[in-house]
VOGU-3710 file (C-alpha; in Angstrom, 3 decimals, decimal comma):
1> yadnitgatg> -156,188/25,706/-173,090  -155,547/23,577/-169,983  -154,542/24,300/-166,420  -151,347/22,690/-165,236  -150,583/22,889/-161,538  -146,975/21,933/-160,898  -146,637/19,123/-158,349  -150,374/18,277/-158,319  -151,361/14,638/-157,820  -154,693/12,911/-158,243
11> gyapaapecq> -154,509/10,517/-155,325  -157,642/8,650/-156,407  -155,916/5,406/-157,348  -152,191/5,577/-156,687  -151,654/1,970/-157,805  -153,530/-0,884/-159,415  -155,352/-3,160/-156,955  -153,677/-6,449/-156,098  -155,365/-9,833/-156,275  -154,898/-11,192/-152,786
21> qhvtfteqaq> -157,421/-13,957/-152,157  -157,440/-17,560/-153,280  -160,376/-18,516/-155,534  -161,983/-21,963/-155,303  -164,737/-23,374/-157,527  -167,386/-25,748/-156,182  -167,861/-28,942/-158,218  -171,036/-27,507/-159,723  -169,343/-24,231/-160,682  -166,339/-26,091/-162,118
31> qqcsdyekty> -168,615/-28,187/-164,354  -170,586/-25,131/-165,460  -167,361/-23,235/-166,158  -166,024/-26,116/-168,256  -169,245/-26,123/-170,280  -169,088/-22,341/-170,831  -165,407/-22,479/-171,833  -166,495/-24,089/-175,106  -167,961/-20,690/-175,971  -165,722/-18,478/-173,818
41> pqlrtlienl> -162,122/-19,781/-173,775  -160,147/-18,966/-170,620  -163,357/-18,198/-168,709  -162,018/-19,675/-165,483  -159,017/-17,339/-165,560  -161,294/-14,370/-166,210  -163,519/-15,277/-163,259  -160,570/-15,878/-160,935  -158,986/-12,542/-161,818  -162,284/-10,689/-161,571
51> valdprpayk> -163,452/-11,909/-158,164  -159,935/-11,800/-156,705  -160,203/-8,009/-157,057  -163,157/-8,151/-154,599  -166,053/-6,644/-156,562  -168,306/-6,583/-153,477  -169,732/-3,224/-152,411  -167,346/-1,782/-149,792  -170,139/-1,418/-147,241  -170,816/-5,171/-147,480
61> adeegrifsm> -167,176/-6,311/-147,375  -167,370/-7,460/-143,746  -170,412/-9,707/-144,260  -168,933/-13,202/-144,366  -171,122/-15,954/-145,761  -173,265/-13,583/-147,808  -173,884/-14,731/-151,379  -173,058/-12,176/-154,040  -174,073/-12,260/-157,678  -173,252/-10,340/-160,827
71> rlldfdlrwt> -174,018/-10,663/-164,499  -171,071/-11,831/-166,580  -171,525/-12,659/-170,263  -174,519/-15,065/-170,513  -174,807/-16,014/-166,854  -175,069/-14,760/-163,305  -171,895/-15,502/-161,375  -172,602/-16,359/-157,720  -169,884/-16,431/-155,068  -169,265/-16,064/-151,376
81> qsnegifila> -166,227/-14,779/-149,556  -164,638/-15,431/-146,174  -161,258/-15,268/-144,454  -160,479/-18,597/-146,140  -160,912/-17,137/-149,636  -163,460/-16,767/-152,392  -165,768/-19,624/-153,321  -167,438/-19,639/-156,738  -170,814/-21,281/-156,184  -172,472/-21,298/-159,610
91> ldsvspnsnn> -172,704/-19,823/-163,074  -176,466/-19,565/-163,579  -177,561/-19,344/-167,201  -179,664/-16,333/-168,195  -181,352/-15,319/-171,391  -179,060/-12,995/-173,389  -181,988/-10,573/-173,726  -182,933/-10,662/-170,055  -182,988/-7,278/-168,332  -182,909/-8,684/-164,816
101> nastk> -180,059/-7,103/-162,891  -177,896/-9,326/-160,734  -177,416/-8,039/-157,227  -176,401/-9,019/-153,752  -178,817/-11,367/-152,057
//
């Protein structure tokens, strides 16, 4: 049994989000990414697509210059964002068994 309301719409996510900002890697992040790509092919593309979707908390979206961080695979990805785009700062190695949660700083 299921209810079916004719003409009902969800409205939660009418369309997929669009990647709108340019992503730039610092020299350090580029080197780290190249090293990690030996284990994780196409890592740079994954990172670019991920941060271009703006994973920042919505209530922090207007804080330019703030450094954000999140756990991705075996590292903490650190980036900052401004009107000029997204800047990947570093891919900091972490222990695979580490329970430390990455967060905004």
